[in-house]
C-alpha positions as CSV (number, residue, x, y, z in Angstrom):
1,M,134.2,80.0,53.4
2,V,133.5,78.8,57.2
3,K,130.9,81.3,58.4
4,K,131.7,82.3,61.9
5,P,129.7,84.6,64.3
6,I,129.6,88.1,63.5
7,L,132.1,88.9,66.2
8,N,134.2,86.1,66.1
9,D,137.8,86.7,67.3
10,V,136.9,90.1,69.2
11,R,137.4,90.0,72.7
12,I,135.7,92.2,75.6
13,L,137.2,92.4,79.2
14,D,133.8,93.7,81.2
15,L,134.5,94.9,84.5
16,T,130.7,96.4,84.4
17,T,128.1,95.5,87.0
18,V,124.2,95.3,87.6
19,M,122.7,95.8,84.4
20,F,124.2,98.9,82.3
21,G,127.2,97.5,81.3
22,P,126.3,93.9,81.7
23,Y,123.3,94.3,79.3
24,C,125.7,95.6,76.5
25,T,128.4,92.7,76.8
26,E,125.1,90.3,77.0
27,T,124.0,91.8,73.6
28,L,128.1,91.4,72.2
29,A,128.4,88.0,73.6
30,A,125.1,87.1,71.7
31,M,127.0,88.2,68.6
32,G,130.1,85.9,68.9
33,A,132.7,88.4,71.3
34,D,134.6,86.6,73.6
35,V,133.5,88.3,77.0
36,I,135.8,87.8,79.6
37,K,133.9,89.1,83.2
38,L,136.1,90.4,85.8
39,E,133.9,90.2,89.2
40,P,135.1,90.5,92.8
41,A,135.3,88.0,95.2
42,G,131.8,87.9,96.0
43,G,130.7,88.3,92.3
44,D,128.7,90.9,90.4
45,E,125.7,92.4,92.6
46,S,123.1,91.0,89.5
47,R,123.8,87.5,91.4
48,R,121.7,88.3,94.5
49,V,118.6,89.3,92.6
50,G,115.8,86.6,92.6
51,K,116.0,83.4,94.4
52,P,118.8,80.7,93.1
53,S,117.3,77.5,92.0
54,R,119.8,75.2,93.7
55,T,123.2,77.4,94.4
56,R,123.8,80.8,96.0
57,R,124.6,83.7,94.0
58,M,123.5,81.9,90.8
59,G,120.3,84.0,90.8
60,P,118.0,84.6,87.7
61,L,119.1,87.7,86.8
62,H,122.6,86.2,86.2
63,L,121.5,83.2,84.4
64,T,119.9,85.7,82.2
65,M,122.2,88.9,81.7
66,N,125.6,87.0,82.2
67,R,124.8,84.2,79.7
68,G,127.7,83.9,77.3
69,K,130.5,84.9,79.2
70,R,133.5,83.8,81.0
71,S,133.9,84.7,84.7
72,I,137.6,85.4,86.7
73,D,137.6,86.8,89.9
74,W,141.3,87.8,89.9
75,D,141.8,90.8,93.2
76,I,143.4,93.5,91.2
77,K,144.2,95.2,94.4
78,T,146.9,92.2,94.9
79,K,150.0,92.5,93.0
80,E,149.5,89.1,91.5
81,G,145.9,90.0,90.2
82,A,147.4,93.4,88.8
83,E,149.9,91.7,87.1
84,D,147.1,89.4,85.6
85,L,144.9,92.0,84.8
86,H,148.0,94.3,82.9
87,A,149.0,91.0,81.2
88,L,145.5,90.0,80.2
89,I,144.5,93.7,78.3
90,P,147.0,93.3,75.4
91,H,144.8,90.4,74.5
92,C,141.7,92.2,74.4
93,D,140.1,94.5,71.6
94,V,138.0,96.2,74.3
95,I,137.8,97.3,77.9
96,I,134.7,98.5,79.3
97,H,133.7,99.2,83.1
98,N,131.7,101.8,85.4
99,L,134.4,103.0,87.9
100,R,134.2,106.3,88.9
101,E,137.6,108.2,87.3
102,Q,139.8,108.4,89.9
103,A,138.7,104.6,91.2
104,A,139.7,103.3,87.6
105,I,143.0,105.5,87.7
106,R,144.0,103.5,91.1
107,A,143.0,100.3,89.7
108,G,145.1,101.0,86.7
109,L,141.9,101.0,84.3
110,D,141.9,104.7,82.9
111,Y,142.8,105.1,79.2
112,D,146.4,106.3,79.5
113,T,147.0,103.2,81.2
114,V,145.5,100.6,79.2
115,R,146.8,101.7,75.9
116,S,150.2,101.6,77.2
117,L,149.7,98.1,77.1
118,R,147.4,98.3,74.1
119,P,147.9,100.7,71.8
120,D,144.7,100.1,69.8
121,I,142.1,99.3,72.6
122,I,139.0,100.5,72.8
123,H,138.2,102.2,76.2
124,V,134.5,102.5,77.0
125,H,133.5,104.2,80.3
126,C,129.8,103.4,81.6
127,T,129.1,106.4,83.4
128,G,126.3,108.2,84.8
129,F,127.2,111.9,84.1
130,G,129.4,113.3,81.3
131,R,132.6,114.5,82.7
132,D,132.3,117.8,81.5
133,G,129.3,119.1,83.7
134,P,128.9,119.8,87.4
135,Y,127.1,115.7,88.1
136,A,130.5,114.3,87.2
137,G,131.4,111.6,89.6
138,Q,128.5,111.2,91.5
139,P,126.7,107.9,91.5
140,A,123.8,107.1,89.6
141,Y,121.3,104.3,89.2
142,D,118.5,103.8,87.1
143,D,115.9,105.6,89.9
144,I,118.2,108.4,89.8
145,I,118.3,109.0,86.1
146,Q,114.6,108.2,85.5
147,A,114.0,111.2,88.3
148,L,116.7,113.4,86.5
149,S,116.1,112.7,82.9
150,G,112.1,113.6,83.5
151,T,111.0,109.7,82.7
152,A,109.5,110.0,86.3
153,S,107.6,112.9,85.3
154,L,105.9,111.1,82.6
155,H,103.2,109.2,84.7
156,P,101.1,112.2,86.3
157,M,101.3,114.2,83.1
158,V,99.6,111.3,81.8
159,T,97.0,111.1,84.8
160,G,97.0,114.9,85.6
161,E,97.7,113.3,89.1
162,G,99.5,111.8,91.5
163,P,103.3,112.1,92.4
164,P,105.7,111.0,90.0
165,R,106.5,107.7,89.4
166,F,108.9,105.4,88.1
167,Q,108.6,103.4,84.9
168,P,108.9,99.6,86.2
169,T,111.8,98.3,84.3
170,A,115.3,99.3,84.4
171,L,115.0,101.6,81.2
172,A,118.2,103.6,82.1
173,D,120.1,100.9,82.6
174,K,119.3,98.7,79.4
175,V,118.6,101.9,77.3
176,S,122.3,103.0,78.4
177,G,123.6,99.7,77.1
178,L,122.2,100.0,74.1
179,H,123.9,102.9,73.4
180,A,127.5,101.6,74.8
181,T,126.7,98.6,72.5
182,Y,126.3,100.6,69.5
183,A,129.7,102.7,71.0
184,V,131.5,99.8,70.9
185,L,130.7,98.5,67.0
186,A,131.1,101.7,65.8
187,A,134.7,102.0,67.6
188,L,135.4,98.6,66.1
189,Y,134.5,99.8,62.7
190,H,136.8,102.6,62.9
191,R,139.5,100.7,64.2
192,E,139.6,98.3,61.0
193,H,139.6,101.4,58.8
194,S,142.2,103.5,60.8
195,G,144.1,101.3,62.9
196,E,142.9,103.8,66.0
197,G,142.1,102.9,69.2
198,Q,140.0,105.0,71.4
199,T,138.2,106.3,74.7
200,I,134.5,106.1,74.8
201,E,132.0,107.9,77.4
202,V,128.6,106.6,77.8
203,P,126.6,108.6,80.2
204,M,123.3,107.6,81.5
205,F,121.7,111.0,82.1
206,E,122.5,112.3,78.8
207,T,121.4,109.1,77.1
208,V,118.1,108.6,78.7
209,T,117.3,112.2,78.3
210,H,118.1,112.0,74.4
211,F,116.1,109.1,73.8
212,L,113.2,110.5,76.2
213,L,113.3,114.2,74.2
214,Q,113.2,112.5,70.5
215,E,109.3,113.0,70.9
216,H,108.5,114.8,74.3
217,M,110.9,118.0,72.9
218,Y,108.0,119.0,70.9
219,G,107.5,122.7,71.4
220,R,110.6,123.3,72.7
221,V,112.4,122.4,69.6
222,F,111.8,126.0,68.4
223,D,113.1,129.0,70.1
224,P,111.0,130.5,71.4
225,P,109.0,127.8,72.0
226,N,105.7,127.2,70.7
227,A,104.3,124.7,73.0
228,P,105.5,123.1,75.7
229,A,107.6,119.9,76.2
230,G,105.5,116.5,76.1
231,Y,104.4,115.0,72.8
232,P,100.3,115.0,73.4
233,R,99.9,111.8,71.6
234,Q,102.0,110.2,74.0
235,L,100.5,112.0,76.7
236,D,96.7,111.2,75.9
237,P,95.0,109.9,79.0
238,D,92.5,108.2,76.8
239,R,95.0,106.3,74.3
240,Q,95.4,103.2,76.6
241,P,94.5,99.9,76.5
242,M,90.5,99.4,76.6
243,A,88.5,96.6,78.3
244,T,86.2,94.1,76.8
245,R,84.0,91.6,78.3
246,D,86.5,89.4,79.6
247,G,90.0,91.5,79.6
248,Y,91.7,94.2,77.7
249,I,93.0,94.8,74.2
250,V,94.5,97.5,72.4
251,V,92.9,99.1,69.1
252,A,95.4,101.6,67.0
253,P,93.7,102.5,64.3
254,Y,95.9,105.7,63.7
255,T,95.2,106.7,60.2
256,D,92.1,108.7,59.4
257,E,91.3,106.1,56.6
258,R,91.1,103.1,59.4
259,W,89.1,105.2,61.6
260,L,86.3,105.7,59.3
261,R,86.5,102.0,58.2
262,L,86.3,101.2,62.0
263,F,83.4,103.2,62.8
264,T,81.5,101.8,59.3
265,L,82.5,98.3,60.7
266,L,80.7,99.5,64.0
267,G,77.5,100.9,62.6
268,R,78.7,104.3,63.9
269,T,79.0,106.6,60.8
270,D,76.4,109.1,62.7
271,L,79.9,110.2,64.2
272,F,81.0,111.6,61.6
273,E,78.0,113.8,61.5
274,Q,78.6,116.0,64.3
275,E,81.2,119.1,63.4
276,A,84.3,118.1,65.5
277,L,84.5,114.9,63.7
278,S,83.6,116.2,60.2
279,T,87.0,116.6,58.4
280,P,90.5,114.6,58.4
281,L,92.0,117.6,60.3
282,L,89.4,118.1,63.0
283,R,89.3,114.1,63.6
284,L,92.9,114.4,64.1
285,H,92.7,117.1,66.7
286,N,89.5,115.2,68.0
287,V,90.7,111.6,68.0
288,A,89.6,111.7,71.9
289,I,86.1,111.4,71.2
290,M,86.4,108.4,68.6
291,Q,88.6,106.7,71.5
292,K,85.9,107.3,74.1
293,E,83.6,106.2,72.0
294,L,84.9,103.4,71.0
295,E,85.6,102.3,74.6
296,A,82.6,102.4,75.3
297,M,81.6,99.9,72.8
298,L,84.5,97.1,74.0
299,P,82.7,95.7,76.9
300,E,79.7,94.3,74.8
301,R,81.9,91.6,73.2
302,E,84.8,89.2,74.6
303,S,88.5,90.0,73.6
304,K,88.9,87.1,71.1
305,E,85.7,88.4,68.9
306,W,87.0,91.7,68.8
307,L,90.4,90.5,67.7
308,D,89.0,87.8,65.4
309,L,86.8,90.8,63.9
310,L,89.6,93.5,63.6
311,Q,92.1,91.6,62.0
312,R,89.5,90.5,59.5
313,H,89.5,94.2,58.3
314,D,93.2,94.8,58.6
315,I,93.0,97.4,62.2
316,P,95.6,97.1,64.0
317,A,94.9,95.1,67.2
318,C,95.9,93.0,70.1
319,R,95.6,91.4,73.4
320,V,97.3,92.6,76.2
321,N,99.6,90.2,77.9
322,S,100.7,89.8,80.8
323,L,104.7,89.1,82.1
324,D,103.5,85.5,82.1
325,D,101.4,85.4,79.2
326,L,104.4,85.9,77.2
327,F,105.5,82.3,77.6
328,D,102.7,81.5,75.9
329,D,102.7,83.6,73.1
330,P,102.2,82.0,70.0
331,H,104.4,84.4,67.9
332,L,107.3,84.0,70.3
333,Q,107.1,80.1,70.6
334,A,107.0,79.9,66.6
335,V,109.7,82.0,66.4
336,G,111.6,80.0,69.1
337,F,112.1,82.9,71.2
338,F,112.5,80.6,74.2
339,E,115.0,78.1,75.0
340,R,114.7,75.2,77.0
341,R,118.3,75.0,79.1
342,T,119.9,72.5,81.0
343,H,122.5,74.3,83.3
344,P,125.3,72.3,84.7
345,T,124.6,73.1,88.2
346,E,121.3,74.8,88.4
347,G,119.5,72.3,86.3
348,Q,116.4,73.5,84.1
349,Y,116.0,77.1,83.1
350,V,114.3,79.2,80.5
351,G,116.9,81.4,78.0
352,M,115.7,84.1,75.4
353,R,117.5,83.8,72.0
354,A,118.8,87.2,70.7
355,P,116.3,89.2,69.0
356,V,118.3,90.4,66.4
357,R,119.0,87.7,63.4
358,F,121.7,88.2,61.2
359,G,121.7,87.0,57.5
360,A,125.6,86.3,57.4
361,G,127.7,84.7,60.1
362,V,126.7,81.9,62.2
363,A,124.3,81.9,65.1
364,T,126.9,82.0,68.9
365,E,126.1,78.8,71.1
366,L,126.5,80.9,74.4
367,L,128.0,79.5,77.1
368,D,125.4,79.0,80.1
369,A,125.8,81.5,83.0
370,R,129.2,80.8,84.8
371,A,130.2,80.3,88.8
372,I,132.5,82.8,90.2
373,G,135.7,82.7,88.6
374,E,134.7,79.5,87.0
375,D,137.3,80.5,84.2
376,S,140.1,82.3,86.3
377,E,142.9,79.7,85.4
378,A,141.7,78.9,82.1
379,V,142.2,82.6,81.1
380,R,145.6,83.0,82.7
381,R,146.7,80.1,80.7
382,E,145.6,81.6,77.3
383,I,147.8,84.5,78.7
384,G,150.8,82.6,79.8
385,R,150.8,82.9,83.5
């Protein structure tokens, strides 16, 4: 039997923009789905992020997030464009969009309209807020969701001072995108067994709040609460990268046995003579004492010395990479994480392979990110237009 990609023969019509939806469809394209991205005439906003190598609207985020997708730029506000869209939908298994509800209805992209064209279609709405709440229909971006979900409040909870701060990554967009991905996969499985399509709502606010509160609901799990929200271990100001003589490392003993082994190795078993560290339970509650002692010792040696020593004694530790360090990381190099590629118009660039490897199926050879509307005519021909 000829092996095929995991999502071979699944076609997805992608009308999402920027990062939430496109991260979902990037992931699905890496599994072999045929993703057709419908863009406005000027292209998705992600094309403008960063400095292009050669061509306007071919920026680095576009080359990363929109690999593996075909691009069409039909103007669906025109009669011809709307007819083309309605002719394409019956050929698609999934349609995913991030339009607000009334805009989707005007564009003919609401569930009732698309299922009239294909009854078993999977219709995914990437939205800021669930339709039943008072925030429904409001615009939502990563910053808005980080603020509302409590994510921006975490930094001052650690430092004990300062204003709220955003996490310096598009956390809300990407977490929501992964939830949209599993929603699509689950709906495809359901349709395979039932024949039913469905509409799916993926709201960013609820998604990121659910993600954050797994550990941070903490004492608020109980009614009445037995402690405030916030997992102390994650909010511990002493549980941070620590300085060595020439850089920073992370040491993560975590288990009581490893803490004992670590300080035995360092010749500091005297620490355990004090009452606060005399039993496993006391050491658990007073781990900050051990962290501060370790922090005071690390500047005595260089990072490599520490890492070699700790690895020999099976104590988890690692260096702190910068973003630029990642491109020379020996593990990422060994697994072929970065791919040197040649784009037909943009020249040499670096791509990333999908991190998940499937034992069945074959790897997907992804298209390079396309120019705006590069596949418009080819897709029209495929659907007989």
